[in-house]
N, C-alpha and C positions, 0 to 999 in steps of 0.2 A: 504493500499500499505505499502510495506517495504522500510527501509532506504536503499539509494543506497550505494553500496560498494565503499571503497576509490578508488578502480581501476575505476569503472564506473564515480566516480566524476573526477578523474584526466583525464579520456578520454573526458569527457565534456569540461574541461578546455582547454584542447588541441585543441578541436575543435573550441571553440570560439576564441583562439589565431590564429588558422588556417584560419578561416572566416575573421577575422579582417586585417590578413597581404594580404589575396588575394584581400580584398575589397580595400586596398592602392595600392599595387604593382602588381595586377594581378597575374596569375596564374603561369606564368614563374619564376616571381620575388619572389613567395612565397617558399623559400628553407627551409630545416629544420633547417639550422642556423638562418633564420630569424624568423621563428616561435618559435623557443626556445629563442631567444633575446625577443620576445614578451612576452613570459611567465616568463622569467629571469632564465632559466634553459639550461642545455647543450642539444645539438641535441640527444646525445647518451641517455637520459631519455625518449625522444620521441619515440625513437626506441625500447623501452622497452614495449610500449603500441600499436605501429603501425609498422610493419615490413618495410613499404615504405611509400612515399608520396602518392602513387597510393592507399595504404590501406587507408590513411586519407581522400581521396577524395570520396571513397566509403561510409565512414562514414559521410563524409560531406553533401552528398546528403539526408540522413536521417535527417541530423541538419537542412537543408533547408526547407524539410517538416515540422519538428516540429515548426520552426520559423513561416511558414505560416499559420498553425494549430491553432498556438496561437493567432495569429491576428484575426481569425474568431471566435475562442472560446470566447475570450474577448467580441466580439460584440454580441454573442448570450446568453451570461450569464443570463441576465435578461429577455430572451424570453421565453415564454410559449407556444407557438403554431407553428405549422409546416410551415404555410404560412408566417409568419414573419422570421422564421429561412431560409427559401429559400429566400426570398425578401433580407434579409441581405447579404447572400451570394452572390447573383447576384450583388447587389450594390456595395458591397466591391470589387469585381472582376472588374466590368466595371468603378469604380472610381479608380481602379488600386491600392487601398489600400493593398490588398492581395499580387499580384505580387511585389508591391514595398516593402515589408516587407524583401526581401532578395536583397541583392546588386546586381546589373547587371553584375559586374565583376566577382562575384561568381557564379553566376547562369550559365550565358553564357560561362564562362571559363570552369566550370565542363562539361557544356553541349557538349563543343567542344571535351573533351575527350570521350564522349558517341560514338563519329562517329569513333573512332579508337580504343577503348576498349571494348571488348565484357562485361567485368564485369560491367564498368560503365554504359554501355547501359542498362544492365539489372537491374541495380539499379534505374536509370531513369524510366525503364519501371515499375517498382514496384512502384514508386512514381506516375505515373499516372494512375495505376489502383487503388490505394489508393484514388486518387481524384476521378476517376470514381465511386468507390463503394459509397463515401462520399455524391457525388451529386445525385446518383442513390437513395440513402436512403432519401436523402430530398425530392426529387420529389414525390417518394413513399408515404412518410409521407403526403406531401401536397394532393396528390391524395386521400387519406383515409379521410383526414380532410374536403375536399371540395367537394367529390362526383364525382369528374371529371375523366371520363374514356378515353380511346383511347389514351392514351399517352404512349409513350416507354421510360421508364426512363433512359434504358441504353444508346439507340442511342442519347437521349437529353443531357445525361452526356459527351458524346464523342463530341457531336457538341459544348456544351458549352465550354469545356477545349478547343478545337481547335480554336474556335473564340476569346476566352481571350487571348490566346497565340499569335494569329494574331495580334489583336489589340495592344497588349502590345510589340511585336517587332517591329510593325511600329512605336510606340512611341518612343521606343531606337534609332532607326534610324533617324527617322524625329524630334523627340522632341515634347513636347506638343502643341497643337494648339486648336483653337475653332472648326475647321472643323473635328479633330478627335474626341473631345468630343461629337459633334453634331451627328457624324456617330454611335459612342457608345450607345448614347442615343436612336436613332432611332432603333438600333439592339435590344437594350434591351427592348424598347417597343411592337417591333415585337415578340420578345420571349414571353413577358407576354401575348400577344394575343394568342399564340400557346398554353401557358400554361393554359389560361382560356377557351379554346376551341373555340376560335374565329379565324377559319381557312380562313375565306372568305374575304370579303370587307375590313374590317378594316386593316388586315394585307396587302393587296395589296395598299391600301391607303399610308401606310407608307413608302412602297417602292417608290410609286409614288412622294410622298413628297420629299425622298432622290434625286430622280432624278430631280425635279423640282429645288430644292435648288442647284444641281451642276450645272445645265444650267445657273441659276441667276448667280451664282459665276463666271462661266466661260465667260458669257457676260459681266460682270462688269469689268473683268480683260482685255478683249481685247478693251473695251472703254478706 
């Protein structure tokens, strides 16, 4: 791998400063002046590398992907088999370690722009396609290693991404809780039953356990 150019290094530094300012002040408070102050440079220097704040946000989405990928890559550094790599990826998502590697203000502030800016939406779409390919490859490697068939890696990847996003958004709104962690653990076990080819009674039992626990919790609250 060749050395990064001075321009690439400077853009990386700008991204890190942009990220830190948004994490503290939110997207609206992250002006070019504030980002320049974070770096100790004038805003005009930033404009030399990014034509606008919107251009920075596009690059910021890629920066967030790199941060999340680094969290996972560190975890699998010593892993030498496909099952362990898939297990680590699932664990670190449902323990929220990978989602938490990016500050909520940065991710959701940028995501808001995806609702109103086609270019930002396209960059987020590319991010999710990256995740889908990576998860699909992990599942394919797992299938080859274990000899398990009749799984659809592409659909499972979409399901996994959507479920993790839902759990984490719930956590952002409601905060961490034992009920959320219990629900995530139940889903994760159901997912493993599916991955192991146990499509029947065990999977049904886990959903039954979830209903029973919910009923018990509601009953105790009413008392």
